[in-house]
C-alpha positions in Angstrom: 298.3 91.2 293.1 296.9 94.2 295.1 296.8 94.0 298.8 293.0 93.6 299.1 293.2 90.2 297.4 296.0 88.6 299.5 294.0 87.2 302.4 291.1 85.9 300.2 293.5 84.2 297.8 295.9 82.6 300.3 294.2 79.2 299.8 294.3 79.6 296.0 298.0 80.2 296.3 298.6 77.0 298.3 296.7 75.1 295.6 298.8 76.7 292.9 302.0 75.7 294.7 300.7 72.1 295.1 299.7 71.8 291.4 301.4 73.4 288.4 298.1 73.6 286.5 295.4 76.2 286.9 292.5 75.1 289.1 289.1 75.3 287.3 287.5 78.7 287.9 284.2 80.4 287.4 284.8 83.5 285.3 282.4 86.3 284.5 282.9 88.4 281.4 281.5 91.9 282.1 282.9 94.3 279.4 281.0 97.0 277.6 278.5 95.4 275.2 279.6 97.3 272.1 281.5 95.1 269.7 284.9 96.8 270.1 284.9 95.9 273.8 282.8 92.7 273.8 284.5 90.8 271.0 288.0 90.7 272.6 286.4 89.5 275.9 284.7 86.7 274.0 288.0 85.7 272.4 289.6 85.3 275.8 286.5 83.7 277.4 286.4 81.1 274.7 290.0 80.2 275.3 289.5 80.0 279.1 286.5 77.8 278.5 288.6 75.5 276.3 291.0 75.2 279.2 288.2 73.8 281.5 287.0 77.0 283.2 283.3 77.9 283.6 282.8 81.1 281.6 279.6 83.2 281.4 278.9 86.8 280.3 277.0 89.8 281.5 275.9 92.7 279.4 273.0 94.5 277.7 270.3 92.3 276.3 271.2 93.4 272.8 274.4 91.3 273.2 272.5 88.1 273.6 272.7 86.9 269.9 276.4 87.5 269.8 277.0 85.5 273.0 274.8 82.7 271.7 276.9 82.5 268.5 280.0 82.4 270.7 278.6 79.6 272.7 278.9 81.3 276.1 276.1 81.5 278.7 274.7 85.1 279.0 272.9 87.1 281.6 271.2 90.4 280.7 271.8 93.4 283.0 268.2 94.2 282.6 267.4 91.0 284.4 269.2 92.4 287.4 267.2 95.6 287.3 269.7 97.8 285.4 269.8 99.4 282.0 272.6 101.1 280.0 275.2 99.9 282.5 277.3 98.3 279.7 276.9 100.9 276.9 280.0 102.7 275.6 277.7 105.7 274.8 276.6 106.1 278.4 279.7 104.7 280.3 280.5 107.9 282.1 277.1 108.2 283.8 276.0 104.5 284.3 278.8 103.2 286.5 276.5 102.7 289.5 274.1 100.6 287.4 277.0 98.6 286.1 278.3 98.1 289.7 275.0 96.8 290.9 274.5 94.5 288.0 278.0 93.1 288.1 277.8 92.6 291.9 274.6 90.6 291.6 275.6 88.6 288.6 279.1 87.7 290.0 277.6 86.7 293.3 275.0 84.5 291.6 277.7 82.9 289.4 280.1 82.5 292.4 282.7 84.1 290.2 286.4 83.7 291.0 287.5 86.2 288.4 286.0 89.1 286.4 287.2 90.1 283.0 286.1 93.5 281.9 287.1 96.4 279.6 288.4 99.8 280.1 285.7 102.3 281.1 284.0 99.7 283.3 284.4 101.4 286.7 281.4 99.6 288.1 283.0 96.2 287.4 286.3 97.3 289.1 284.3 98.2 292.2 282.3 95.0 292.2 285.6 93.0 292.1 286.9 94.9 295.1 283.8 94.4 297.1 283.7 90.7 296.3 287.5 90.5 296.9 288.2 88.7 293.7 290.7 89.7 291.0 289.7 91.5 287.8 291.5 91.6 284.4 290.9 94.7 282.3 291.1 94.5 278.5 292.4 97.7 277.1 292.5 99.4 273.7 295.4 99.4 271.2 297.4 101.9 273.2 297.8 102.9 276.8 295.5 105.8 277.6 296.9 107.0 280.9 300.2 108.1 282.4 303.3 106.1 281.7 305.3 104.8 284.6 308.3 106.6 283.2 309.5 108.1 280.0 307.4 109.6 277.3 308.9 113.1 277.7 308.3 115.1 274.6 305.1 113.2 273.5 302.8 115.7 271.9 299.4 116.2 273.3 297.1 114.2 271.0 293.6 115.2 271.8 294.3 115.9 275.4 297.4 115.5 277.7 297.9 112.1 279.4 297.8 113.9 282.8 294.4 115.4 282.0 293.0 112.1 280.7 294.3 110.2 283.8 292.9 112.8 286.2 289.5 112.8 284.5 289.3 109.0 284.4 290.2 108.8 288.1 287.6 111.5 288.9 284.9 109.5 287.2 286.0 106.3 289.0 285.9 108.2 292.3 282.4 109.5 291.6 281.1 106.0 291.0 282.9 104.8 294.1 281.2 107.4 296.2 277.8 106.7 294.6 278.3 103.0 295.5 278.9 103.9 299.1 282.5 102.9 299.2 285.1 104.8 301.2 288.3 106.3 299.7 291.0 103.9 298.5 294.7 104.2 298.9 296.6 106.2 296.3 297.3 103.8 293.4 295.9 103.6 290.0 292.8 101.4 290.3 291.9 101.7 286.6 294.4 98.9 285.8 292.7 96.2 287.8 295.1 93.3 288.6 296.3 93.3 285.0 295.6 95.6 282.1 296.0 93.9 278.8 296.7 96.2 275.8 295.6 94.9 272.4 298.3 96.6 270.4 302.0 96.5 270.0 304.9 98.4 271.6 305.5 100.2 268.3 302.3 102.1 269.0 303.5 103.5 272.3 305.7 106.5 272.6 309.4 105.6 272.1 311.2 105.0 275.4 308.0 105.1 277.5 307.7 102.5 280.3 304.2 101.1 280.9 302.9 100.9 284.5 303.2 97.7 286.5 300.4 95.2 285.7 300.2 96.4 282.1 301.2 94.2 279.2 300.7 94.0 275.4 298.9 90.9 274.4 297.9 91.6 270.8 294.6 92.0 269.0 292.4 89.3 270.7 290.6 89.0 267.4 287.1 87.5 267.2 283.9 88.6 265.5 280.6 87.0 264.5 280.6 85.0 261.3 279.4 86.9 258.2 276.3 85.7 256.4 277.4 84.4 252.9 274.2 85.9 251.4 275.1 89.3 252.7 278.6 89.1 251.4 277.3 88.1 248.0 274.9 91.1 247.9 277.8 93.5 248.8 280.1 92.0 246.2 277.3 92.4 243.6 276.9 96.0 244.5 280.7 96.7 244.4 281.0 95.0 241.0 278.7 97.5 239.4 281.3 100.2 239.9 284.4 98.1 239.5 286.5 100.7 241.2 289.1 99.8 243.9 287.5 99.6 247.4 288.3 101.6 250.5 286.7 100.4 253.7 285.6 103.3 255.9 284.7 102.7 259.6 283.2 105.6 261.4 283.6 105.6 265.2 281.6 107.5 267.8 281.0 111.1 266.9 282.1 113.6 269.6 280.8 116.8 268.2 283.8 117.5 266.0 283.8 118.1 262.2 281.2 116.1 260.2 283.0 113.6 258.2 280.4 113.2 255.4 281.4 116.2 253.3 284.9 114.8 253.1 283.7 111.3 252.3 281.4 112.6 249.5 284.2 114.7 248.1 286.6 111.7 247.9 284.1 109.1 246.6 282.2 111.2 244.0 283.8 111.0 240.6 287.1 109.8 242.0 289.1 106.6 241.4 287.8 104.7 244.5 284.5 103.4 245.9 283.8 103.0 249.6 282.0 100.6 251.9 281.2 102.7 254.9 280.4 101.0 258.2 278.3 103.4 260.2 279.7 102.1 263.5 278.2 104.3 266.2 277.5 107.3 263.9 273.8 107.9 263.6 273.2 110.2 260.6 274.8 108.9 257.4 274.2 111.2 254.4 276.1 110.1 251.3 275.6 112.4 248.3 273.6 111.3 245.3 276.0 109.8 242.8 278.7 109.1 245.4 280.3 105.7 245.0 279.4 104.8 248.6 277.7 101.8 250.1 276.6 102.3 253.7 276.3 99.2 255.9 275.8 98.3 259.5 277.3 94.9 260.2 278.5 93.1 263.4 281.6 92.1 261.5 284.2 93.9 259.4 286.9 91.3 258.4 285.3 90.2 255.1 284.9 93.8 254.1 288.5 94.7 254.8 289.6 91.6 252.9 287.9 93.2 249.8 289.5 96.6 250.3 293.0 97.9 249.7 292.9 100.7 252.2 291.1 101.4 255.5 289.9 104.9 256.4 288.9 105.2 260.0 288.5 107.7 262.8 291.1 105.5 264.6 289.3 103.4 267.1 291.0 100.1 268.1 288.8 97.5 266.3 289.2 98.8 262.7 292.8 99.7 263.2 293.7 96.3 264.4 291.6 94.5 261.9 293.2 96.5 259.1 296.8 95.8 260.3 296.1 92.1 260.8 295.3 92.0 257.0 298.3 94.2 256.0 296.1 97.1 255.0 297.5 100.7 255.3 295.4 103.3 257.1 294.0 106.7 256.6 293.1 108.2 259.9 290.7 111.1 260.6 290.3 111.3 264.4 287.4 112.9 266.0 287.6 112.8 269.8 288.2 110.7 272.9 291.1 108.2 272.4 291.0 108.6 268.6 293.7 111.3 268.3 296.1 109.3 270.5 295.8 106.1 268.4 295.8 108.1 265.1 299.0 109.8 266.2 300.5 106.4 267.2 299.7 104.9 263.8 301.2 107.8 261.9 304.3 107.7 264.0 304.6 104.0 263.4 304.5 104.7 259.6 301.4 102.6 259.0 298.9 105.5 258.4 298.5 108.9 256.9 296.3 111.6 258.4 293.3 112.5 256.2 291.3 115.6 256.8 287.6 115.0 257.3 286.6 118.2 255.5 285.7 118.6 251.8 288.0 121.6 251.5 290.8 121.0 250.8 289.7 117.8 249.0 291.4 114.8 250.7 291.4 112.7 247.5 295.1 113.4 246.7 296.2 112.2 250.2 294.1 109.0 249.8 295.5 108.3 246.3 299.1 108.8 247.5 298.5 106.5 250.5 297.1 103.8 248.1 300.3 104.0 246.0 302.8 104.2 248.9 304.6 100.9 248.9 306.5 101.7 252.0 303.3 102.5 253.9 301.8 99.2 252.8 305.0 97.2 253.7 305.1 98.7 257.2 301.5 97.9 257.8 302.1 94.3 256.7 305.1 94.0 258.9 303.3 95.3 262.0 300.3 93.1 261.1 302.4 90.0 261.0 303.9 90.9 264.3 300.5 91.3 265.8 299.3 88.0 264.4 302.3 86.2 265.7 301.8 87.3 269.4 299.1 84.6 269.9 297.3 87.2 272.1 294.4 85.0 273.2 296.8 82.5 274.7 298.8 85.2 276.4 295.7 86.9 277.8 294.3 83.6 279.1 297.6 82.8 280.7 297.6 86.1 282.5 294.0 85.7 283.6 294.9 82.4 285.2 298.0 83.9 286.7 296.3 86.7 288.7 294.4 84.2 290.7 297.4 82.1 291.7 299.6 84.6 293.6 301.4 87.9 293.4 301.4 89.3 289.9 304.7 88.9 288.0 306.5 92.1 287.1 304.5 93.5 284.1 306.6 96.5 283.5 307.8 96.7 279.9 309.1 99.2 277.5 308.4 99.8 273.8 312.0 98.7 273.0 312.1 95.5 275.1 308.8 94.0 274.0 309.4 94.2 270.3 309.7 90.7 268.7 
């Protein structure tokens, strides 16, 4: 537990000593409202509610239907006078709006704990001002500097030092705009606990994670698929009869356009594709390509019908594929994508697929489909991820940070493997 919480939580600690159980808390979920960040928070929130805590959520108004399906009370940031504060697209510039909305919503809810996601600098600052703990739900891999080790790790996308400095610079800018003074030199991006949704096998060999960081597994949850929509997709896929590749496009960062490569692979080849647009805005499948473009709030049923997943390597499709034992083709674009893509290739569960039409990536995809070793390793890692019971572990840690000094969370890739 960081020093700023010790005085405010002394009474909570005395209660924890007196009673072995967790006292009922009021918990506010305030992650980014995009599915890859929101759904894991919902998974943890539902478990904490099952344990008797009062759980509510804050986000963009567009998230309201999802929270309604999850059965969690929801407050829209727009109702607190803020817009875009919980958008992954605008996260770098809307920290102050997120801070103001979180501060108001948490005060109104009398929150004892915040659960947020990486990139939510405003929520971190709101927790500090309110003097309550905050748990951060991370991606599949650790983004910033390791505590120790990691020497020799290639720069995937950008160096860890650069990524850490840039993240801290953005945090400091939001802090200044919020009118808060400088804070002591420690990594504030971790909150009181940073929970990674991956596995130690995806970290660089021998690297030691910072204190307060722990792997908890996928935290899998997504809205239920409409059976009529699934039936319509199956009817469309049956027309071709070709084996299915599920393609999930993440945010486009100005790199190479992936559509020429997709058209080359799925025109006249042995496969057909279901392409989830994700956050890409300009799909353009070629006439005659065996491509079905969809935009759905769920992906599990589509991966179930596929034998291979091709992705730009964002956490949600990578984890969903591995949980179902599907090998991966990775074609990273920007941000954290090169880091996770490199980790999957290093773990032997993915092959790198060029996004361009020249050279044609079809032979790589066909080889990956036939590679029994690749499929076996993906299945093994998926079974390990499924066995972690991450939702229970995450809820345990969320309860723990309110009860006293945080336990030692340092771990290595070697010692955490099960």
